[in-house]
VOTOR-722144 format. One line per 4 residues: number of its first residue (from 1); their letters; for each residue x, y, z of C-alpha. Coordinates in nm, 2 decimals, always signed. Layout:
NUM> A> X Y Z | ...
***
This chain:
1> MLAE> +2.94 +10.16 +10.07 | +3.22 +10.38 +9.94 | +3.14 +10.64 +9.68 | +3.22 +10.56 +9.32
5> NAKP> +3.52 +10.79 +9.31 | +3.67 +10.61 +9.60 | +3.77 +10.32 +9.37 | +4.15 +10.32 +9.34
9> STQA> +4.35 +10.43 +9.03 | +4.72 +10.37 +8.98 | +5.00 +10.56 +8.82 | +5.38 +10.57 +8.82
13> VLSR> +5.55 +10.89 +8.94 | +5.92 +10.96 +8.89 | +6.14 +11.03 +9.18 | +6.43 +11.28 +9.16
17> DGTP> +6.68 +11.01 +9.05 | +6.44 +10.88 +8.78 | +6.32 +10.58 +8.98 | +5.96 +10.49 +8.90
21> IACE> +5.74 +10.48 +9.21 | +5.40 +10.30 +9.18 | +5.13 +10.51 +9.33 | +4.76 +10.45 +9.40
25> RRGH> +4.49 +10.71 +9.48 | +4.14 +10.67 +9.59 | +3.86 +10.87 +9.76 | +3.78 +11.24 +9.77
29> GHPL> +3.88 +11.53 +9.99 | +4.21 +11.67 +10.10 | +4.51 +11.46 +9.98 | +4.66 +11.23 +10.24
33> ILVD> +4.97 +11.02 +10.18 | +5.02 +10.69 +10.37 | +5.38 +10.57 +10.43 | +5.43 +10.20 +10.50
37> GALC> +5.67 +10.04 +10.74 | +5.90 +9.74 +10.70 | +5.80 +9.45 +10.47 | +5.48 +9.63 +10.36
41> SRTM> +5.36 +9.73 +10.02 | +5.04 +9.82 +9.84 | +4.95 +9.45 +9.82 | +5.05 +9.36 +10.18
45> GPSG> +5.01 +9.54 +10.50 | +4.78 +9.78 +10.69 | +4.77 +10.08 +10.46 | +4.53 +9.91 +10.21
49> PLAK> +4.24 +9.86 +10.46 | +4.32 +10.20 +10.62 | +4.31 +10.38 +10.28 | +3.98 +10.22 +10.20
53> ALAD> +3.84 +10.33 +10.54 | +3.96 +10.69 +10.50 | +3.85 +10.73 +10.14 | +3.51 +10.89 +10.22
57> NFTV> +3.69 +11.18 +10.38 | +4.03 +11.21 +10.20 | +4.19 +11.15 +9.87 | +4.43 +10.89 +9.99
61> FRYD> +4.76 +10.82 +9.82 | +4.94 +10.49 +9.88 | +5.27 +10.40 +9.71 | +5.52 +10.12 +9.70
65> RRGR> +5.84 +10.22 +9.87 | +6.14 +10.18 +9.65 | +6.23 +9.82 +9.59 | +5.88 +9.69 +9.67
69> GGSG> +5.59 +9.60 +9.45 | +5.58 +9.80 +9.13 | +5.84 +10.06 +9.23 | +6.20 +10.06 +9.11
73> DTSP> +6.51 +10.04 +9.33 | +6.80 +10.25 +9.19 | +7.14 +10.19 +9.36 | +7.30 +10.30 +9.58
77> YAVE> +7.03 +10.33 +9.85 | +7.00 +10.64 +10.05 | +6.73 +10.75 +10.30 | +6.72 +11.09 +10.12
81> REVD> +6.61 +10.91 +9.81 | +6.31 +10.77 +10.00 | +6.22 +11.13 +10.09 | +6.25 +11.21 +9.72
85> DIEA> +5.99 +10.94 +9.65 | +5.75 +11.10 +9.89 | +5.81 +11.43 +9.72 | +5.71 +11.27 +9.39
89> VLRA> +5.39 +11.14 +9.54 | +5.33 +11.48 +9.68 | +5.36 +11.63 +9.34 | +5.10 +11.38 +9.21
93> AGGE> +4.87 +11.50 +9.50 | +4.89 +11.86 +9.38 | +5.19 +11.98 +9.59 | +5.01 +11.98 +9.92
97> AYAW> +4.89 +11.70 +10.15 | +4.86 +11.55 +10.49 | +5.08 +11.25 +10.57 | +5.06 +10.95 +10.79
101> GMSS> +5.33 +10.69 +10.87 | +5.35 +10.38 +11.07 | +5.66 +10.21 +11.23 | +5.97 +10.28 +11.03
105> GAML> +5.74 +10.46 +10.79 | +5.65 +10.70 +11.07 | +6.01 +10.81 +11.09 | +6.04 +10.83 +10.71
109> ALMA> +5.73 +11.05 +10.70 | +5.87 +11.27 +10.97 | +6.19 +11.31 +10.77 | +5.98 +11.41 +10.47
113> AVRL> +5.78 +11.66 +10.67 | +6.10 +11.83 +10.78 | +6.22 +11.87 +10.42 | +5.90 +11.91 +10.22
117> PGIR> +5.69 +12.22 +10.30 | +5.39 +12.07 +10.11 | +5.32 +11.84 +10.40 | +5.08 +12.04 +10.61
121> KLAL> +4.99 +11.80 +10.89 | +5.15 +11.47 +11.00 | +5.02 +11.17 +11.20 | +5.26 +10.90 +11.33
125> YEAP> +5.18 +10.56 +11.47 | +5.43 +10.36 +11.68 | +5.76 +10.49 +11.55 | +6.00 +10.21 +11.68
129> LIVD> +6.22 +10.43 +11.90 | +6.43 +10.29 +12.19 | +6.50 +10.58 +12.41 | +6.59 +10.41 +12.74
133> DSRK> +6.68 +10.07 +12.89 | +6.32 +9.93 +12.88 | +6.44 +9.69 +12.60 | +6.77 +9.59 +12.44
137> TTQA> +6.91 +9.79 +12.15 | +6.90 +9.66 +11.79 | +7.25 +9.72 +11.65 | +7.33 +9.34 +11.65
141> DWAI> +6.99 +9.26 +11.50 | +7.04 +9.50 +11.21 | +7.39 +9.37 +11.14 | +7.25 +9.01 +11.12
145> IRDA> +6.97 +9.14 +10.88 | +7.22 +9.32 +10.66 | +7.45 +9.02 +10.63 | +7.16 +8.79 +10.55
149> VAQG> +7.04 +9.02 +10.28 | +7.39 +9.06 +10.13 | +7.42 +8.68 +10.12 | +7.08 +8.64 +9.95
153> RRGA> +6.93 +8.47 +10.25 | +6.60 +8.65 +10.26 | +6.42 +8.41 +10.48 | +6.69 +8.44 +10.74
157> AIAA> +6.67 +8.82 +10.72 | +6.29 +8.81 +10.78 | +6.33 +8.57 +11.07 | +6.59 +8.79 +11.23
161> FLKS> +6.37 +9.10 +11.19 | +6.06 +8.93 +11.33 | +6.26 +8.81 +11.63 | +6.39 +9.16 +11.69
165> VGMP> +6.05 +9.31 +11.70 | +5.93 +9.05 +11.95 | +5.75 +8.78 +11.75 | +5.76 +8.44 +11.93
169> RLLI> +5.99 +8.18 +11.76 | +5.71 +7.93 +11.72 | +5.50 +8.19 +11.53 | +5.79 +8.26 +11.30
173> VFMK> +5.82 +7.89 +11.23 | +5.45 +7.87 +11.15 | +5.46 +8.17 +10.92 | +5.72 +8.00 +10.71
177> LTPI> +5.45 +7.74 +10.62 | +5.20 +8.00 +10.50 | +5.17 +8.19 +10.17 | +5.26 +8.51 +10.35
181> WRKL> +5.62 +8.40 +10.38 | +5.67 +8.41 +10.00 | +5.53 +8.76 +9.99 | +5.76 +8.87 +10.27
185> KAVA> +6.06 +8.72 +10.09 | +5.98 +8.93 +9.78 | +6.05 +9.25 +9.98 | +6.30 +9.12 +10.24
189> HTLP> +6.59 +9.28 +10.06 | +6.45 +9.62 +10.16 | +6.48 +9.55 +10.53 | +6.82 +9.73 +10.55
193> HDGA> +6.65 +10.04 +10.41 | +6.43 +10.04 +10.72 | +6.74 +9.98 +10.94 | +6.90 +10.29 +10.78
197> IVAG> +6.60 +10.49 +10.88 | +6.55 +10.38 +11.24 | +6.86 +10.21 +11.37 | +7.01 +10.54 +11.50
201> DQLG> +6.71 +10.59 +11.72 | +6.72 +10.25 +11.87 | +7.03 +10.29 +12.08 | +6.86 +10.35 +12.42
205> KPLD> +6.95 +10.72 +12.42 | +6.73 +11.03 +12.46 | +6.61 +11.20 +12.14 | +6.77 +11.53 +12.03
209> PTRW> +6.50 +11.78 +11.97 | +6.72 +12.01 +11.76 | +6.68 +11.76 +11.47 | +6.32 +11.87 +11.43
213> ASLH> +6.34 +12.24 +11.54 | +6.24 +12.36 +11.20 | +5.92 +12.15 +11.19 | +5.62 +12.35 +11.30
217> VPVL> +5.33 +12.18 +11.13 | +5.08 +12.00 +11.37 | +5.19 +11.65 +11.45 | +4.99 +11.37 +11.61
221> VTDG> +5.20 +11.10 +11.77 | +5.00 +10.78 +11.87 | +5.07 +10.44 +12.01 | +4.87 +10.14 +12.13
225> GKSP> +4.76 +10.08 +12.49 | +4.86 +9.71 +12.45 | +5.20 +9.78 +12.30 | +5.51 +9.72 +12.52
229> PWMQ> +5.64 +10.00 +12.75 | +5.95 +10.07 +12.53 | +5.72 +10.16 +12.24 | +5.51 +10.40 +12.45
233> HGNR> +5.82 +10.55 +12.61 | +5.97 +10.62 +12.26 | +5.66 +10.77 +12.12 | +5.59 +10.99 +12.42
237> ALAE> +5.95 +11.11 +12.40 | +5.90 +11.19 +12.03 | +5.60 +11.40 +12.09 | +5.78 +11.59 +12.36
241> ALPN> +6.08 +11.65 +12.13 | +5.87 +11.79 +11.84 | +5.78 +12.16 +11.84 | +5.41 +12.13 +11.77
245> ASYR> +5.30 +11.77 +11.86 | +5.03 +11.60 +12.07 | +5.05 +11.25 +12.20 | +4.77 +10.99 +12.23
249> TLPG> +4.76 +10.63 +12.33 | +4.48 +10.43 +12.16 | +4.32 +10.19 +12.41 | +4.33 +9.82 +12.33
253> QNHM> +4.56 +9.87 +12.03 | +4.90 +9.73 +11.94 | +5.13 +9.72 +11.64 | +4.88 +9.52 +11.44
257> LKPA> +4.69 +9.82 +11.31 | +4.31 +9.80 +11.31 | +4.16 +10.08 +11.09 | +3.84 +10.11 +11.29
261> AHVP> +4.04 +10.24 +11.59 | +4.24 +10.48 +11.38 | +4.00 +10.64 +11.13 | +3.80 +10.85 +11.39
265> VLTE> +4.13 +10.98 +11.55 | +4.29 +11.06 +11.21 | +3.98 +11.22 +11.07 | +3.94 +11.44 +11.38
269> FFNS> +4.30 +11.54 +11.37 | +4.33 +11.62 +11.00 | +4.00 +11.80 +10.99 | +4.08 +12.02 +11.29
273> RDQA> +4.17 +12.38 +11.25 | +4.51 +12.34 +11.40 | +4.77 +12.55 +11.22 | +5.14 +12.54 +11.19
277> RTPT> +5.29 +12.71 +11.49 | +5.48 +13.03 +11.42 | +5.83 +13.02 +11.58 | +5.88 +13.28 +11.84
281> SGE> +6.18 +13.51 +11.84 | +6.50 +13.33 +11.90 | +6.37 +12.98 +11.80
***
């Protein structure tokens, strides 16, 4: 049973542009910010069960990414504003925290760690990077998604996204008949936000390490042993491109996150004595 102080409390924090960001905290220990991927929010997705499972060891902060749940969505959208949102959550956490991100949220968390010195350690799960020819690129998929959202066809945008990530067509048809579809449609207009974050790294090209040359905090990059080869290739390449990263594949796991498989790994990593690496002369 979780301790009494692990029960969640909510608040609204203001991003740099004045956008209110709905934020939830629970647990006790060093602050840890969780960053969701596409179509997820505080009421839907893997970060809720993960936060609950981590709350005995960390003060866990979850938030609705802009345009989702209880958060605002000031126009025009810019990826930098999503980093500002994490900065606002970081302030609520006391100015210093660990961070974890999954899927497109992994890349967003990485962008935040580069810019925000208060992020002291970073864990990433299955950043959706296409770095070789092991699967087709996604430019056409994101174009279809953007057009569908612009036309107000949220269901079509969701279907295009799910098809792009490999969900079978029959399963997509089945999902349309379930209550989850309505919840997905409520946040489908934010799919182009995720495209803006990841599309440039889904072109089948090697990663450029210079993008992260200034990031020396410890990073743990993980993927699932049952995930497709392209996902593992991309995450291995990301770990190799980062200045101070380790790479680990979690046996039996895939993109459907199961907290029981992640909590021991994350607890060990965040509680380790690893320090930010000091750049050597000339770096």
